[in-house]
N, C-alpha and C positions, 0 to 999 in steps of 0.2 A: 504494500500500500504506500510505503514511503517513496518508492521509485516513481509511482504514478503521480504523487503530489509534486515531486521534483520536476517531472516531465511537464506537468501543467504550469508550474511556476516558470520554467524555461520558455514555454510558448508565450505566456503572458508578458514576460520581460521583453522578448523579441518583438512582439506585437506593439507594445507600448513604445519601444524605441523607433519602430517604423512610423508610428503615428507622429511622434515628435520630430523625426527627421524629414519625413516626406509630406506630412499633412493629409495622408489618406484616412479614410474612415476606419474606425476600430474594427468593424466587421471584416473589411477587406484585409486589414493588417493581421487579424487572427487567422484568416484563411491562408495568407502568405506565410505567416510564422509557422503554422502547423505543417505546411508543405516543406518548408526549409528544415525544420527539426526532424521530420521523417527522413528527408534526404540525408541529413548528417548522420542519423542513426544507421541508415542503410550503408553509407560509406564506411563507417566503423566496422560493421559486420562483414562487409566484403573484404576488408583487409585481413580478417581472421580466417575466412574460409569461403565456401560457396554458399550462395543464397538464391532461392527461387523467387524471382520477381515477376509481377504482373503489371503491365503498363499499356497505355494507349499509344499506338504508333501515330506518325504524322498523318497517315491516310485514314485514321479513325478506327482501324481494327485494333482489337485487344489481343495481346500476345503474352506468353509466359516464357521466361528464359532462365537458365541456370547461369548465374553471373558471379564473378569474383574479381578481386584486385590483388589477391595474394599471389606473390611472384612464384611461389612453389607450384602453383596450379596452372601457371601460364608457361607455354613453351619458350625457351630462351630466345628464339628468333622473333617472338612476338612481344618481348618486353618493351616498354615505352622507351623511345630513343631520346626524348627531350626532358627527362627528369620529371619532377613533381610540379605541375602547373595548375593544380586543383584550386588554389586560392583565387585564381583569375576568374573562374566560372562557378560561382556558388549555386546557381540555379540549374546547372547541367551536370549530370553524372556520367562520366565515361566508365564503361565496364567491359570486361572480357567475357564473351559468351563462350562457355566451355563446350557446348555442343557444336556450334558453328565454327569454333576456333578462330574467332575474329573479334575485333574491338567494335563496340556499339556505344550509343549514348542515349540518354533520355532526359527530358526536362522535368523539373520538380512537379509541375502541375499535372503531368501525365502519369505519374506513379499512382497505381491503384492499391497494390498490396505487396508484401514481401514476407518470406518465412525462411528460417534457417534450415539448411539441409542436414 
């Protein structure tokens, strides 16, 4: 229960900061903060192992992928060549699709759900 209240507190803090910095409505800020916190949690899980993610593709179809960012699960020739540039794109999540053996990405607002494998 403590983790849930900490999670809610984090979402509220991010939302309030968005309202102060951008002037958007609290409703929109909460929606955006929720998406951002979910994406950050997903990033952390992917660094530890594989995760099953469900998201909406650009064409509108819903897809499920086995995704990871753990270098042990990514073939050496597919490792990122440009280092860690994640801080540049906080609303986009690049991930390695373990079934297709290729890099993919998704936007925070298109994430539907995720679960640990």
